[in-house]
N, C-alpha and C positions, 0 to 999 in steps of 0.2 A: 458471180461470185468474184471478189477481188483476189487476184493472183499476182503477187509481187515476186518475181523470180530472180535468181542470182544473176547479176549483171557481169560478174567476173571482169572487173576493170572497165565496164561500159560497153562491152562488145555484145551486140544482140545475136551475132552468129554463135559466139560461145555460150551464150545463154540457151539458144536453141539446142545446141549440141549436148550441153549438160542435161537439159530436160528430156530430150529424146533418149539419150543413153540411160537415164534414170528410169524412164518408162519401160525400155526394153529389158533392163535388169529385172524390174518387177514382173513383167510378163513371163520371162524365162524362169524365174524362181517359182512363180505360181504353177507353171506347167510341171516342174519337177516334183513339187509338193503333191500335186493331184495324181501324178503317176505312182508315187511311192506310198502314199498314205491310204488309209481305209476310207470308204465312203463317208463314214461318220466324221472322221477327222477333217475330210475335205469340206463337208458341209459346215463345220465349225469355222474353218478358215474363211469360207465365203461370207459367213455372217460377220466376221471380224472386219473383212475388207469393205462390207457394206457401210461401215462407219464413215468412209470417205464421201458417201453420198448423204451425210448428216442424219443417219439413222442412229438410234440410241445405242451406246456401248454398254458393256456390263457395268452395273453400278458399283461404286466403291463399297467394300465390305461395311456393314452397318456400324460396327464397333471400332472402326479404324480411326485414329485421331488425326490422320493426315488426309486432307481433301481440299485442294484449292485450284481453281481454274482461271482465275483472272485477278485484277488488281483492286476490285471494288465491291465484291460481294461482302456481306456482313462478317467482319473479322472476329474470330472466336479464339484462336491461339496463335502465338507468334514467338519467334526466337528474337532476342534483342542482344546485340553484341556487347563486348567489354573493352573498355579503354585501358584496363589494368596492364601494367608491364609493357605497354606499347613502345616499340623500338623503331628508330629511324632506319630504313632499309639501306644496305650498302649501295654506294653510288655506281651501279653497273649500267650497262648500255641500255637495257630495257627500262630502268628507272629514269635515266637521263631523258629518254624519249617521251616520257609521260609526265614530266614536271616542268615548271616554268624556270626560265634561266635565272631569274632573280633569286631563286632558292638553291641553285646548284652548289653554292658555297656552303650552305646549311648542310646538305647532304654529304659533301666532301668532308666536312668537319665532324659531323655527329653520326655518320653511317655506322650501324652496329651498336649505338648507344641509345639510351632512353630519350624519347621526346622530352622537352622541358617539363620537369616533374611538377612544377606549379600549375602549368597549363593542363597536364594530364589529370591532376587532382580535381581541377574544375570541370573537366570533361566527365569524369567518373560521377561527380555529383549531379550533373545535368542529366546524364543517362539514367541514374537511379531515379530521379524525379520523373523522367519520361516513363519509366517502368510502372511507377506508382499511379501515374495518370491513366496508363493503359488498363491497369487492374481495376481502377475506379470506373472505367468505361465498360467493365465486364469482360475484359480480354485476359486469357491465361497467358502468362509470360514465362518463358524458358530462357536460361542463360548458358552460354558455353563455359567450359572449365577455364579457370585461370592457369596460365602457363608462363614460364620464364622464356621470353622470346629472345633474350640476349645470348642464349646458348649457341655456340658455334656448331655447325654440322657439315658433313662432307659426304658426297656421293662420288661414284666413279667419274663424274662429269664436271662437277663444280663444288665450291664450298661457299657458305653464306651464314648469316644469322637470320633469325625470324623477324616478324613484324608485329602482328597483333591478331586478335579474333574480334575486331570491332565491327566489321562489316559482313554479317552473314549473308546478305544479298549477293556479295561477290562470289561466294563459294557454294552456295546451295540454291537450287531451283526446284520448286515444288510444281509438279504437273499431275493433276488429279491426286491419286494416293501414292504417288512415287516421289521420292526425294532423290534428285540427281546431284551428285557431288562433282563440282567442276574441277578440271585438272589444274587450272591456273596458269599463269605465264611468267610471273616474276619468281626468280629464284628465292627471294626472301619469304615467299608465300608457299613454298613447296610443301611444308608440313603443317600448314595452317588447319587442315582438316582434323588434326588430332584434338583440338579444343572442342569439336562438335561430336566426336565419336560416341560418347556415352549417351547424348541426347538421341542421336540417330539410332543407336542400338535399342534404346527404349522404344522408339517409334516402330522400328522393324519387329520387335517382339510383340507389339500391339497390332500387327497386321499390315503395316505400310510396306510398300516396295522400296528397295534401296539399291541404287545404281551408282557406281563410281566410274566416271569416264576414264579412258586410257590415260595413265599418268605419263606425261612427257619426261624425257630424260633431262630436258632443259640443257642439252649440250650446246656448245658454241654455235653449232649449225642452225639452231632455232632462231638465232638473232643475227641481224645485219650488223656486224661488228663495226662497219664503217658508215653507219646511218648518218647522213649529212645534216645534222641539226645545228644551225647557228642563229636563227632568228625565227619569228612567227611566220614570216614570209616563206622561209624554207618549208615550214611545216604545212602551210597551205598548199604549196606547189606539190610536195610529196603525197599529201592526202588526196589531192585531185588526180594524181597519176596512179593512185591505188597502191602507193608504196608505204610500207610500215616496217617497224623495227622487227617484228616477228616475221619469220619466213614460213614456207610450207613444208619444212622439214619433217614435222610431225603434228598431230592434232594438239591444239591448245585453245582454251577459251575461258573467260570468267563468266559466271552465271549472270552477272549484272549487265551484260551486253544483250540479253534477251529480255523481252517483256511480253506478257501474256494477254490475250483477249480470247478465251475459250479455245476453240479449235485452231485459231490462228495465233502463231507465235512469231514475233518480229525480232530480228537481230541485226546488228551492224558488224561489218568487218572493221576491226579496230586495231590498236596497238597491241592488245592482249588477246584477241580472238581472230584466229585465222580461218581460211576457207575450209581447211581439213577438219577443224573443230566444228564448224557449222555443218558440214556435211555428215559428221558423225552424229550430231543431234538430229539432223533431218531423217536419217535412216533409222535411228533409234526410236523416234517418235511416230514415224509413219506406221500404218495409214490413218491413225486416229487424229493426228495433229499435222498442220501444215506450217512449215517453217519458211519464212519469207525474209529475204535480205533487203534492207532499206539503207540508204546512205544519206549523208548530211554534208553541208559546207562547213566542215569542222577541221581546224588545223591540228587537233590533237584528240582524235576519237578514243575514248576509253570509258565504257559503261554508258548505257543509253538513257538512263532515267533522269539525267539533268539536261537532256536534249529533247527527248520524246517520251512523255510520261502519260500513259493511258490511265484515265481516272474515272471512266464510266462507260457503259455500253455506247459506242459510237462517239466518244468524247475524249479528246486528246490535247494535252498541253504541248505545244511545239515551240521550242526555243527560237526567238526571232533573230538572234545572232548566229544560229546554226540551222538554217532552213533545210527542210527535208526535200530531197530531190524528187521523191515519188509522191508528194503531198496531194496532187491532183487526183491520184488514184483513190485516196481516202475520201476526198471531197465528193468525187463521183459516186462513191459507195454510200453517201449520205451522212458521213461523219462530220461532226462539228469540230473545227480546228481553232484552238484558243491560243493566242500569243500572250504569255504571262508578262507582267510588267517588269521593268528594269529592277534588279535587285537593289536593296538599300544597304547592304553590308558595306562598311567603310573600307577605303583603300588600304588603311594601315592594319587591318585585322589579318593575322597570318592565316593563309590557306596554303599549307605546304603541298597538299596533294589534290587540290580541286579548284574549281572556279567559283565565282560568286553565284552562279546559276543554281547552287544548291537550294536557293529559295523555291524553286519549282520541284525539288526532290521531296515530295510530300508523301504521307501515308494515308490512304483512304480507309477509314474504319467501316464505312459503308457508302452507298451512293450519296448520302446527305450529311456525312460527317468526315472531316479531314483534319489530320494533325499537321500543323503548320508552324513555322518559326514565329515566335512571339514578337520579334523585332521587325518582321516583314509586313508592315501594315498595308502596303499596296496590294500584295497578292492575297491578304486577308479580305480586302474589299472586293477583289475579283471573285473569290469564292462566294462571298455573301451575295453578290449580285447574281450569281448562278443558283442561289437558293441552297447553298451547301454551308452548314455550320462549321465554324472553325474552332479546333481545340488547340489553344496556343501554348507552346512550350518553347523554353529557351534552350537551345543546344549550340550556341555559337562557338563555345570552346571545343565542343565535339565536332563541329563542322571542320575545324582546322586539321583534324586527323584524316579527312578525306571523304566525308559523307554527310548527307541529310537524313531525314527520317526514313526514306525508302531504303537507303543503303544500310542504316543501322539495324534493320529488321529483315526477317524472312517470315512471311506469313505461312503458317503451317496449316491452318484450317479456316476456311471461309464457308459460310452457309449458302451454298448454291449448287447449281447443276451445270453440266458441260453443255454449252450452246455454241452455235456459230453466229457471229455478228457481221458476216459478209455475204449475205444472201443477195 
């Protein structure tokens, strides 16, 4: 079975110590539980722990609308984000570390104000058409509430304005019948969860589990205030050294830094996801799920799905510009690794919050159907050569706000069962 363990900056000694400590904590916790609980409760606990040996876990309640284990089982229900009222985040240190230098002037000028209204209007129309196409494909579509993101807010530790509810993949992670609400790492996204609360309450009232990760204070200590970014070369050096703008002051993570393959969930340490956040997820999901840290040659890691996008059982798109350091482990496990073609998006198209590689940020409707950018003919041909039908949608203006199809959606229900793909 493939085990990709935390490298903690590349040290195998640190990896071993982390793993041994984790195992000892589990053994001690189990001993205490057996000492204090009744025989019946202990037996139930042993049955739960048996899931780590790939035995069946308790099934999701029959009538629960939330059930998704991977990125490719047949899609039945999805949340699609909104571009309405989208605002440029204030140009704080964590935003600077995640954006390209050529756009810094844009953030300094328009931070706290609306993205260009004409552009947003076109993005809204594109996403509406995307929702219509999903419905025609038989998928139930839910939308977050519209909110005025320009309102200023203040906590004991910082003040900011909001951003948007465009990317549900960033804030919500569905694992089985559980919706996990990410704590986020940008101050402009602190209250983003509010747009999704009514939807999640409805799912909870219908039987879903609902977990909110510990909300960070986002105090100054969470960020390296002197993070030395001057060029792409700086970013490469810092990322190679395992240095990021977020510190280990408190747990933080964006849900989009995780990607699911049944019992195995892969995550990267990034500018918005720290090791404390990853460790919280590891403990929360154990023993039924295994969380593995993987890393990439990426000068600006933030969200995994335009770098490493799992599209089928044992099938992954791996960005050729950002090679995975652990890719041989996937190949040895029998996975097929596909290098997507160079994106076709023109250089002059504004991408304020993302790279051109949104072309590989696709949404699988099932193993044989994929939603893909109508303009990206090269990747369409790649999918067709794989025997996968393409559903072509133009969301180029929506891309500018920071995401592709995978980002703009959070799959709530896929028709499938929990399996392990790393035997």
